[in-house]
C-alpha positions, 0 to 999 in steps of 0.5 A, a space after each residue: 296665598 289669599 282666597 279660599 280653598 275647597 278640600 274633602 278628605 278620604 278614609 285617614 286623610 286630612 286637611 290643613 289650612 294655614 296662612 304661613 309656611 307649614 312643614 308636615 310630617 305624619 306617620 300612619 299605623 293602619 292598625 286592623 278594622 276589627 279586632 272582635 270574635 271571628 264569630 258569634 254563630 258558634 259556641 266557643 266552648 272547650 270539650 262539648 258533652 256527648 250527651 248531656 247528662 240529668 239536667 231534665 227538667 232545666 232544659 224542658 224549662 230552657 228549650 220552652 224558652 226557645 219556642 216559637 213566639 216566646 221572647 222577652 225572657 233571661 235566664 241565669 245558669 249558675 253554680 260554681 266552676 266546673 258544674 256544666 252551666 256551659 254545657 247546658 247552655 251549649 246543648 239549648 243553643 244547638 236545640 234553638 238553631 237546629 230545632 227552634 228555627 233561631 238565630 243562636 249568638 255566643 258571646 263571651 262575658 268574662 271580661 269587659 273587652 270580649 263582652 263588648 267586641 262580641 256584643 258588637 259583633 252581634 249587633 253586625 250579625 244583625 245588620 248594623 253597618 260599618 259606620 254605626 260600629 265604628 261609631 260605637 267602637 270610637 264613643 261616639 254612640 252608645 254600643 249597647 244601646 246600638 247592640 239592642 236595637 239591631 236585637 230588637 229589630 231582628 228579622 229572625 228570632 234569636 237566642 243570645 247566650 252571655 257565656 262565663 258572666 262572672 263578673 256582673 258589673 260588667 254587664 249591669 255598668 254597660 247596659 248590656 244585659 237586657 231583654 227583648 220580644 224578639 229572643 231569648 237570653 241566657 247567662 251563664 255565671 258563677 255569681 249567685 247573688 240575685 241582686 244582680 239578676 233582677 227581673 231574670 230566671 235563676 236556675 241554680 246547677 250543682 253535681 250530678 246524680 250517681 248514676 249519670 255521673 257514671 254515664 258521663 264517663 263511659 259516654 267518653 270512655 265506653 271500654 274503660 270499665 263497668 258501670 259500677 266502677 264508673 259510679 265509683 271513680 264519679 264518686 271520688 271525684 264528687 260527680 263534678 262535670 268537669 272533673 268527669 269530662 277531664 277523667 273521661 277525656 284522659 281515658 279516652 286519649 291514652 294510646 301507648 298504655 291505655 288505663 281503665 277506669 281501675 288503674 285511674 281510680 288507683 291513680 286518684 289515691 295517689 298509686 302512680 304518682 300523680 296528685 289527683 289534681 295533676 291527673 285530673 288536668 292531664 285530661 284537658 284538651 291541649 292549650 286548654 285555658 283555666 277555666 277548663 283545668 281544676 288546677 286553675 279554674 277556681 282562681 278565677 273567681 278568688 282573682 275576682 274577689 281580690 279585684 273587688 277588695 276581699 283578699 280575706 276570701 282566699 285565706 278563708 278558703 284555705 283554712 276551708 281546705 284543711 277541712 272536708 267537703 262535708 257540710 261544716 257547721 257555721 259555728 265552727 268559724 267563730 273567731 277564725 283568725 289567720 293573723 294580718 291575712 284574715 281578721 275575725 270581723 273579715 269572716 263575714 264579708 270573705 264568706 259572703 263572697 264565697 257564697 256569691 261567686 259559688 265557691 261554697 253553699 248553705 246547707 239548710 238542716 238543724 244545724 247551720 252549715 256550708 259545704 265546699 266540694 272536695 275537688 275544690 278543696 283539694 285544689 285549693 289545698 294543694 295551691 297553698 303555699 308552704 309558708 302558710 300551712 302551718 298556720 292554716 293547720 294551727 287554726 283549723 285545730 284551734 277551731 276544731 277544739 272550740 267545738 269539741 269538748 275535752 271531756 264529753 258527757 255521756 248521752 246525746 251529743 251537741 249535733 254540731 260535734 257528731 257532724 265534725 267526724 268527717 272533718 277532724 279526719 279530713 284534718 288528719 288526712 290533710 297534715 299528712 299529706 302537707 308532710 307537717 311536723 309532728 305537733 301539727 299532727 298531734 294537734 289533729 290527733 287530739 281532736 280526733 280523740 275528742 271526737 272519738 269520745 264524744 261519738 262513743 258517749 252518744 251510744 254510737 259505738 260503730 261509728 266510734 270504732 270507725 272513726 277511731 281507726 281511720 285516725 290511728 291509720 292515718 296518724 301513724 303515717 306521720 307519727 310513731 307507734 309509741 306517740 302517747 295520742 296513738 296509744 289513746 286512740 288505740 285505747 278508745 278502739 279497744 273501748 268500742 270493740 269491748 262496747 260492740 260485744 268483740 271481747 276477744 278483738 277488745 282484749 288483745 287491743 287492749 293487752 298490746 296497748 298496756 304492753 306498749 304504754 309499760 315499754 314507753 311510759 313505764 307502769 305508773 304512768 296515767 296512760 299505762 294505768 288507764 290501759 290496764 284498768 280498760 283491759 281488767 274490765 273485759 277480761 270477765 268476759 273471757 272468764 278471767 275474773 282472777 286476772 282483772 281483780 289483780 289489775 284493777 287492784 294495781 290501777 286502784 293503787 296507782 291513783 290513790 298514790 298519785 292522786 288521792 282517795 277521792 279523786 274522780 279517777 280513783 273513784 272510777 276504779 273503786 267503783 269498778 272493785 265494788 261491781 266486779 263483786 257482781 261477776 257470776 264467778 265472784 264467789 270464788 272471790 276470798 275477799 268478796 264480803 269485804 268488796 261488798 262492805 266498801 259500797 255505801 263509802 265508795 257511794 259516799 265519796 263519789 256523792 261528795 266528790 261530783 254530787 247526788 245525780 252525777 253519772 258518776 254516782 249513779 254508776 256507783 249506786 248501779 255497780 253496788 245494787 249489781 254485786 248485791 244481786 249477785 250475792 242474793 241481797 236483793 232487798 238491799 239492792 232495790 232502793 240503790 238500783 231505782 235510785 240509779 234508774 231515776 237519775 239516769 232517766 233525768 239524764 239520758 234518753 231512754 235507749 242509752 245504753 247506761 239506762 238499758 244497763 240498769 233496767 237489767 239490774 232492776 229486772 234481776 232484783 225484781 225477778 229474785 223479789 219475785 215481782 214477775 210481772 214488773 220484771 218482765 215489763 223491764 226485761 223487754 223494754 231492755 230486750 227491744 232497747 239492745 236489740 235496736 241498739 247493739 242488734 239481735 246476735 250482740 251478746 249482751 241481746 242475747 243475754 237479755 233475752 234469755 233473761 226474759 224467758 227466765 222471768 216469762 217461764 217464772 210468771 207463768 203458772 205450772 
């Protein structure tokens, strides 16, 4: 065959030209021309809010961005998953289309394929031809350039929402995020790092205020309960919009057995047999995607971090899930290690990844802290594999003990230590919920014991009592009541009750603990002797000095035999015996003078063992002065009480309890010496300090006021 051939192909046809015989077989598969979203004019969201609560300032700013003539701006709405970013964008979208005369364009930017398809659909909406779109899809022309050409040329102003842009690199690498005078761009993302959004206005979103959070529940389930009940459930859910929406959805959709808010609160606490996260997920719409489920939404961020080369972020978040949703001192994470899963050198990048994905946040303040939402922690803890939990528990307790002193000093504590209170209790509660073994729970109980001692020695007895009671309640769900750590925590309950002036309750706790210790540990065990001493110290306040002295001498004998006469624990009880001689009823003691005679030796032994300015030595000086004053020997008492006061003033803040006790003894001594003006001065300081620390009705405050009245009456000329 010779000569030329003219030919033209249409559609999927092809032209073949050859000089010999050819046998050609073709199979054509005709794929759909379009695989993009069905609509970019309608927000692809789950359950939208009935009314957008709070967010007033943010919405004012965003509404201004869609006013006529406004454009060339990009706004990035960022925050943790479930905080309501999409709900804000949805509300703005409705305002822009219904009231501001704008074309609304909504694109799912959660992954490259969805973003590309959605943006090309935007180009088609704004006038791009099929040929242009085909060229962009096949890579024959830059897709982003095509989209933005038509956005720039739009005959109507627009609002473009790029929703769920949690991987900003997808936007940046493709050149998809730009600005145009013709419209306004809004991006919703969990990615908080500012370097991803140059030139954009960043708006951070978090949880709702209490009143608005309650209203979200009432919007969805108006007949489920009162405003206060809604507020209580909102608090339990950490006021997170997604959690509130799921809870409200559950309450609204029950038909056979409708729940009210009280039922739901009971269910969140485990009363209905559900894990709280499971109960919340039951409020999702059928077929809801992962980001609308509390059991799954956080995993999207963790998967993204793993894809970015930060699998350690998952391990770090699991470790953080051992703690509470309160501010956690950052120094706690120093040295965090989970074997091969998390090396200490990788804690910093893992933490930065969690911060960038809004899974945690930094909290400003005197102590540098981070905070993770409680619902997120519960969700992560629930999903933590069983074989990882023991290592996490061991590491969490080790980190706490590195910050909590084994023997806290009296006085003002490190602020970071006090901040650990909710985290210690949370660790105990988490281990009980995980059904951890006794050794892990004992480890956490030991952390609780250290914390209670530190809080008590700071002078905050009410908080010490609260923490100790809560620790006992949780620990005894996993440990037997005769566990030694439970004994020690119960003793701290008794000590706090004593300091709060609740002497009868304190005596009852101590007597019960002493009985249990004698039964389980034996009469000479150190914990038994400690319970014995603590009971002895409260009995004089109930008029039982003789019983108290018998118990105190029992402790002295036991400790001296086991530890020696100069051991600090023995010196403490010897000091207590001297101080007991100052009790108003001590005149009935047949050996009162003998006890007083031991005072100088006790002081000398304390000084030798601990030093001149140690609280134990100063306490011996004070106890001896107190006893001398009761024996009507004020002149001898004065130098001892002044040394105690001077030493305590160097160690403690002005209102510390031991310093106030010293001022009481000094005022008594000064009054006995006829130095009424000085006694009144010390008495006024005492009354003011005890009123502030203990309250006006505490027995010790009342006693201080009675003493002050005596001094004033004695100093008034008759």
